[in-house]
N, C-alpha and C positions, 0 to 999 in steps of 0.2 A: 452629432451635432444636434443641437435643440436651443430654441428661443422660449421654451415652455413645456410641450408635450413630452412625457416618457413613452418610448418605444424600443421594443425589443425584437430580436429576430433569432429565432432558435431552429436547429436543423437535427432531424432524427432519421437518418439514412437519406433517402432521396425527397422527403416531406420537409418543408420550411414552414414554419407558423411565425406570424407576427402579431404582436399584441401592443396595445396603444392605451394610456390614460392620461387623462388632464382633469383638471377643475371646471373646465368649461366643456361644452359639447365639441365632440370630436366631428370633423367634416367628412374625411376619407382617410381610410388606411390602406396602402399599397404594398406589394411586394414588386421589386422591379430586379429584372435581369438584363445585364449589360444596359440599363437605362431605360428599358421597355417594360411597361406593366405586364405582369403576368397574372396577377390576382389582386382584386381589391373588394373593398366594402365600404359603403356609404353610409354615414351616421344619419339620424332620424332628427336632429336637431335638439335631442335631449340626451342620447347617450354619452357618457363620459368616459367609456371602455369600449374599445373594439377588437376584434380578432379576425384574421384571416389565414387561410392554409394555402399552400401551393406545392405540387409534386412536379420534380424535374425527372424525365426519363433519360434524356441523352447525355451523353458523355462529353460533349463539347464543353471546352474550357470557358468559362464565364465567372462573372461574379454576381451575387445576389444581395440584395439590401431591402432595408422597409424604410417606408416614410409616411409620414401623417400630417395631416393640417386640422387646425381647431377653430372654433369660432373667434373672430377678433372683433375689437371695437372700432370705432370709425378712424381714428387717427394711427391705430397701430400697423406695423408691417404685418405680412403674413406669419400666422403664428403655426410654427411647422417644426418637425423633428425629422433627421434621417439617420439610420445606423450606418456603422462601418460596414463594408461589404464582406461577404463569404466569399473565398475564391475556391472554386470547384476544380477538381482533377489533379491538382498540384503543379500545374503549369503557369506560366506568366499569365498576369491580368491581361484582359481583353481591352484595348483602349477604345473609347467610344468619345472622339474629339468634340461632337456636336453636345454631348451630354456635359462634358467638362466646360465647354465655352459657357453653356447655360446655367450651371450651377456658380460659375465664377462671375457671370452677370448679376444673379440673384444675390450673391453674397455681396458684392459692391453695392448693390441697392440697400441692403441691410446696413452695412458700414454707414452709408451716405445719410440713412434715415437717424440712425444712432447718434451721429455727429451734431445733426440739427435738433434733434429732440432734448427732453428734458432729462435725460439720463444722469444720475446722480452717483458718485463715487465718494467713498470715504476719504480718499485724498488724492491729490493731483498727481503722484506717482501711479497710483492704481489706475487712473484714467489713462495716463501714457502707455502704460503695460496693455491694457485692453485693446486700445487701439494700434499698438504696435504689432501684438499677436494676431489682430485681425487683418491688417497690411500683410503680415508675413503669409497667412493664410490664402488670402487673395493672389500674392505672388506665385504661390506652389500651383493653384488653381489655374493662374493664367499662363503658366509655363507649358511648353509643348511636350515635356516628360512624362513619364508615368507618376 
């Protein structure tokens, strides 16, 4: 999921590498495990590409993802991206309710900003579809299921 930056997460054995790029300076790139930061790198207010690596040594069932934030203009929402998770050990995903509630709150704030902002669409049908999909994502994030 992104509103600008590109972020990728790759895995080779127990080593995870996150890379990110954007046309504006990147502020921070993180690798997260079950919602907790396990590796990060901070930008220098000029770099438009960042990379960070983490090694996981235990076999506990978990998910790992990467997220990045970039420089924003005064009236913009946070400029950010988040990868899909990589699930480890082939077991069921580990739910982290606090992280899910936090992400749902951030997504709702983004939708509210886009509703009130000068976002232009090629047609009213595309506008309707955008907000319909956004509300559907919010509903899934707000549910108690996985």
